[in-house]
C-alpha positions in Angstrom: -0.1 0.1 -0.2 1.5 3.4 -0.8 2.3 6.1 1.7 -0.5 8.4 0.2 -3.5 5.8 0.1 -2.3 4.9 3.6 -2.6 8.3 4.8 -5.9 8.6 3.4 -7.3 5.7 5.3 -5.7 6.3 8.6 -6.5 9.8 8.7 -9.9 9.8 6.8 -11.5 12.5 9.0 -9.4 15.3 7.9 -10.3 14.5 4.2 -13.5 13.7 4.9 -14.6 17.4 4.2 -13.0 17.1 0.7 -14.9 13.9 -0.1 -18.4 15.3 0.9 -17.6 18.2 -1.2 -17.0 16.2 -4.2 -20.0 14.0 -3.4 -22.2 16.8 -3.3 -20.8 18.4 -6.5 -21.4 15.2 -8.5 -24.8 14.6 -6.9 -25.7 18.0 -7.7 -24.8 17.8 -11.4 -26.0 13.9 -12.0 -29.2 14.9 -10.5 -30.1 17.6 -12.6 -28.9 15.8 -15.6 -30.8 13.0 -14.8 -33.8 14.9 -14.0 -33.6 16.9 -17.5 -33.0 13.9 -19.4 -36.1 12.0 -17.6 -38.2 15.2 -18.3 -37.3 14.7 -22.2 -38.0 11.0 -21.9 -41.1 11.6 -20.3 -42.3 13.8 -23.2 -41.5 11.3 -25.8 -41.9 8.1 -23.9 -44.8 6.7 -25.9 -42.4 7.0 -29.1 -39.1 6.0 -27.5 -41.3 3.0 -26.1 -42.6 2.0 -29.5 -41.5 -1.4 -31.5 -40.5 0.7 -34.5 -36.8 0.8 -35.6 -36.9 4.0 -37.5 -38.6 7.6 -37.7 -39.4 9.7 -40.5 -39.8 13.7 -39.7 -40.1 16.7 -42.0 -37.1 17.5 -43.8 -36.2 20.9 -41.9 -37.1 19.3 -38.3 -34.1 19.1 -35.7 -35.9 17.0 -33.3 -39.3 15.5 -32.4 -40.3 18.4 -30.4 -42.4 20.7 -32.3 -41.6 18.7 -35.5 -45.2 19.2 -37.3 -46.5 17.2 -39.9 -45.9 16.1 -43.6 -47.9 15.5 -46.6 -49.4 12.1 -46.7 -47.6 11.4 -50.2 -44.6 10.8 -48.1 -46.0 7.5 -46.3 -46.2 5.4 -49.9 -42.5 6.8 -50.4 -41.1 5.1 -47.4 -43.1 1.9 -48.2 -41.0 1.7 -51.5 -38.1 0.6 -49.5 -38.0 -3.2 -49.4 -36.7 -3.5 -45.9 -40.0 -1.5 -44.6 -42.6 -3.7 -43.8 -44.9 -1.2 -41.7 -45.5 2.3 -41.3 -47.5 4.1 -38.9 -48.2 7.7 -38.3 -48.2 9.9 -34.9 -51.3 11.8 -34.7 -51.6 14.0 -31.3 -53.4 17.0 -30.5 -54.5 19.2 -27.2 -57.7 20.5 -25.6 -58.9 21.7 -22.5 -59.4 19.0 -19.6 -62.0 19.5 -16.9 -63.1 16.9 -14.2 -66.4 16.2 -13.4 -68.6 15.2 -10.8 -70.5 17.0 -7.7 -68.0 17.6 -4.5 -64.8 17.6 -6.2 -62.3 20.3 -6.6 -62.8 21.6 -9.9 -60.0 21.2 -12.2 -59.2 22.9 -15.6 -56.0 22.4 -17.5 -54.8 22.0 -20.8 -53.9 18.4 -21.6 -51.9 17.2 -24.7 -53.3 14.0 -26.5 -51.4 11.6 -27.5 -53.2 8.5 -29.8 -52.0 5.0 -30.2 -53.5 2.0 -32.3 -55.0 -0.7 -29.9 -54.5 -3.6 -32.0 -51.8 -6.1 -30.7 -48.4 -5.3 -32.0 -49.0 -1.9 -33.3 -46.1 0.4 -33.9 -47.6 3.3 -31.8 -48.6 1.1 -29.1 -45.8 1.5 -26.2 -44.2 -2.0 -25.6 -45.1 -1.5 -21.8 -48.8 -1.2 -22.2 -50.3 -4.5 -21.1 -53.6 -6.0 -22.5 -55.6 -4.1 -19.7 -54.4 -0.6 -20.8 -54.7 -1.8 -24.4 -58.5 -3.1 -24.0 -59.4 -0.2 -21.9 -58.3 2.3 -24.6 -60.1 0.5 -27.2 -63.5 1.7 -26.0 -64.9 5.1 -27.6 -64.2 8.3 -25.3 -61.7 6.3 -23.2 -58.5 8.0 -22.1 -55.5 6.9 -19.8 -53.3 9.1 -17.6 -50.0 8.6 -15.8 -50.7 7.9 -12.1 -48.9 11.0 -10.8 -51.3 12.9 -13.0 -54.7 11.7 -11.1 -54.2 14.3 -8.3 -53.3 17.1 -10.6 -56.4 16.2 -12.6 -58.6 15.5 -9.7 -59.8 12.3 -11.0 -59.5 8.6 -10.4 -60.0 5.4 -12.7 -63.5 5.3 -13.6 -64.4 8.8 -13.3 -65.8 11.0 -16.2 -64.4 14.4 -17.4 -64.5 16.4 -20.2 -61.9 16.8 -22.7 -62.0 19.4 -25.6 -65.8 19.6 -25.2 -66.5 16.0 -25.1 -67.1 13.7 -22.1 -64.6 11.0 -21.5 -63.8 8.1 -19.2 -60.5 7.9 -17.4 -60.4 3.9 -18.1 -56.8 3.2 -17.0 -53.5 4.6 -15.7 -50.2 4.1 -16.8 -46.8 4.4 -15.3 -43.5 6.5 -16.6 -45.3 8.8 -18.5 -45.5 12.3 -16.5 -45.3 15.5 -17.8 -44.2 18.6 -15.9 -45.3 20.8 -18.5 -48.8 20.0 -19.4 -50.7 16.9 -18.7 -50.4 13.9 -21.2 -53.7 12.1 -22.0 -53.5 9.0 -24.2 -56.2 7.7 -26.2 -57.2 5.7 -29.3 -56.7 7.0 -32.6 -60.3 6.3 -33.1 -61.3 8.3 -29.9 -58.9 11.3 -31.2 -61.1 11.3 -34.4 -64.2 11.7 -31.9 -62.6 14.5 -30.4 -61.8 16.0 -33.7 -58.4 16.2 -33.0 -57.1 14.1 -35.7 -55.1 15.5 -38.5 -56.5 16.5 -41.9 -56.6 13.7 -44.5 -53.9 15.2 -46.7 -51.5 15.5 -43.7 -49.7 13.1 -41.5 -47.4 13.3 -38.5 -44.2 11.6 -37.8 -43.7 8.3 -39.1 -42.7 5.2 -37.0 -41.2 2.5 -39.0 -40.8 -1.2 -38.6 -37.9 -3.0 -40.6 -37.6 -6.7 -41.6 -34.2 -6.6 -40.1 -33.4 -4.3 -37.4 -29.8 -4.4 -37.4 -30.1 -3.1 -40.9 -31.3 0.2 -39.4 -28.7 2.6 -40.1 -28.5 1.3 -43.7 -31.9 1.7 -44.5 -32.1 5.1 -42.7 -29.3 6.3 -45.2 -31.3 4.6 -48.2 -34.4 6.5 -47.1 -32.6 9.9 -46.9 -30.7 9.4 -50.1 -34.4 9.1 -51.7 -36.1 11.7 -49.7 -35.6 14.5 -52.2 -35.9 17.0 -49.2 -39.6 15.8 -48.4 -38.4 13.8 -45.3 -35.4 13.0 -43.0 -35.2 9.5 -41.5 -33.8 9.1 -37.8 -32.6 6.1 -35.8 -34.4 6.4 -32.5 -31.2 6.8 -30.6 -29.8 9.8 -32.6 -33.3 11.3 -32.4 -33.3 10.7 -28.6 -30.0 12.7 -28.6 -31.6 15.4 -30.7 -34.7 15.7 -28.5 -32.2 16.5 -25.5 -30.1 19.1 -27.3 -33.0 20.7 -28.8 -34.9 21.2 -25.4 -31.5 22.4 -23.9 -31.2 25.1 -26.4 -34.9 26.3 -26.3 -35.6 26.1 -22.4 -34.0 27.7 -19.5 -33.2 24.3 -18.3 -30.1 24.5 -20.4 -28.9 27.6 -18.7 -29.7 26.2 -15.0 -27.8 23.0 -15.9 -24.7 24.7 -17.4 -24.6 27.1 -14.3 -24.9 24.1 -12.1 -22.1 22.6 -13.3 -19.8 25.4 -13.2 -20.8 26.0 -9.6 -20.3 22.6 -8.6 -16.9 22.4 -10.2 -15.8 25.9 -8.2 -17.5 24.7 -5.0 -15.5 21.3 -5.3 -12.1 22.9 -6.1 -12.4 25.4 -3.7 -13.5 23.0 -0.8 -11.1 20.2 -1.8 -8.2 22.6 -2.1 -8.5 24.1 1.2 -9.3 20.5 3.1 -6.1 19.3 1.4 -4.1 22.3 2.3 -5.1 22.1 6.1 -4.5 18.4 6.0 -1.0 18.5 4.5 -0.3 21.7 7.2 -1.3 19.3 10.0 1.1 16.7 8.5 3.8 19.4 7.8 6.1 17.8 10.5 5.9 14.3 8.9 6.7 15.7 5.4 9.5 17.5 7.1 11.1 14.4 8.8 10.8 12.7 5.2 12.8 15.5 3.7 15.4 15.3 6.5 15.6 11.6 5.5 16.7 12.7 2.0 13.0 12.4 0.3 13.1 15.1 -2.4 10.6 17.8 -2.6 9.7 16.0 -6.3 9.0 12.9 -4.3 6.7 14.9 -1.8 4.8 16.6 -4.7 4.0 13.0 -6.1 2.9 12.0 -2.6 0.7 15.0 -2.5 -0.9 14.8 -6.0 -1.4 10.7 -5.5 -3.1 11.7 -2.1 -5.7 13.8 -3.7 -6.0 11.5 -6.7 -7.3 8.9 -3.9 -9.5 11.7 -2.4 -10.9 11.9 -5.7 -11.8 8.0 -5.7 -13.3 8.3 -2.4 -15.6 11.2 -3.3 -16.6 9.1 -6.6 -17.7 6.1 -4.3 -19.6 8.7 -2.0 -21.2 10.1 -5.4 -22.3 6.6 -6.3 -23.8 5.7 -3.0 -25.8 9.1 -2.6 -26.9 8.8 -6.4 -28.3 5.5 -5.7 -30.4 6.6 -2.9 -31.8 9.6 -4.8 -32.5 7.2 -7.8 -34.6 5.1 -5.6 -36.4 8.1 -4.0 -37.0 9.8 -7.6 -38.6 6.1 -8.7 -40.4 5.8 -5.4 -42.2 9.1 -5.9 -42.4 8.5 -9.7 -40.1 11.2 -11.0 -38.7 10.9 -14.3 -34.8 10.5 -13.9 -32.7 9.0 -16.5 -28.9 9.5 -16.6 -27.1 8.3 -20.0 -24.1 6.3 -19.4 -21.6 9.2 -21.3 -22.6 11.7 -18.5 -21.6 9.5 -15.7 -18.4 8.7 -17.3 -17.7 12.5 -17.9 -19.0 13.5 -14.1 -16.8 10.6 -12.8 -13.6 11.9 -14.6 -14.6 15.5 -14.0 -14.6 14.7 -9.9 -11.1 12.8 -9.9 -10.0 15.8 -12.2 -11.1 18.4 -9.6 -9.5 16.4 -6.8 -6.1 16.2 -8.6 -6.1 20.2 -9.3 -7.2 20.8 -5.8 -4.0 18.8 -4.8 -1.9 20.9 -7.4 -3.2 24.0 -6.1 -2.2 22.8 -2.3 1.4 21.8 -3.4 2.7 25.2 -2.0 2.2 24.4 1.5 5.1 21.8 0.9 7.6 24.8 1.1 6.5 25.1 5.0 8.0 21.4 5.5 11.6 22.6 6.2 13.9 19.8 8.1 15.1 22.8 10.4 11.6 23.1 11.6 12.1 19.8 13.6 14.7 21.6 15.8 12.4 24.2 17.1 
């Protein structure tokens, strides 16, 4: 075991503040990233969980958010590719939702309407909708909402409500589809037509595409785009997911908040870790002076300090992981959407270790106080 690691383990109380600061910085950034990505995922959940392999959006769309519609002639053009076995359009809308019934707190709010096809295996039917939800939605004027939205809407399963001026029934609830912006209501495509929210017959929404061989998704995407003639653009689901996150970050204040939180987390982590390491080295200045008296060079002591700061970073990384596991469990228990891409986890992990090492570099100046002559005082 190295001198630096044994020092951290034996005198862990002196380095605890640095570990806590690093963990707090990591949890703050990862928590915000997870919430941000979870918000985007909840908005597009019905599409992300579709069995489709590709999506087709208008040619100028930069993401699924506010992508708009396309001419209906696009659908047969997509079918011309021999790898395409099924195509389904996404149809959605919106309207005012009001709960009904005596003795209830009256709720009136705007709701986004997402339609699905209720036939088994439909491309627009999310893979996590069980038969109970599917059959419930197949009834005319039936709707489903996320469990977290029941209190917000003032309804429960079986209640009647008004949507876009029509009476509907809350026939089922789903999990994993919260929306912090506006409530999302899920209906069948037939009910969407009854609510008079379906698109005009000459227009279609984004398309979901099922391929004969899902492994050929990227190849078929390129083929479709080559034949598009600026009429549409095909996307793979992973790249569209990234585009949705980026688009939301550009257009919403949450991107500014996230960037500010990252800067604040890095600044706080560096300052506290630096001061903690500096104080710990000052407390051990006589030990460092003894090492110099024994012939250990200043460069070797600098290496010890840098290694020591590295191990503090590793300890902070472990603490971050434990705290995030607890936060993740609390979020799931409260039905709060939270998803953290692996790339962000790796980036934050490297950043925490880097913060610790940079803090150790700033604390190197304290070693100048470790003069062997001080041992004679």
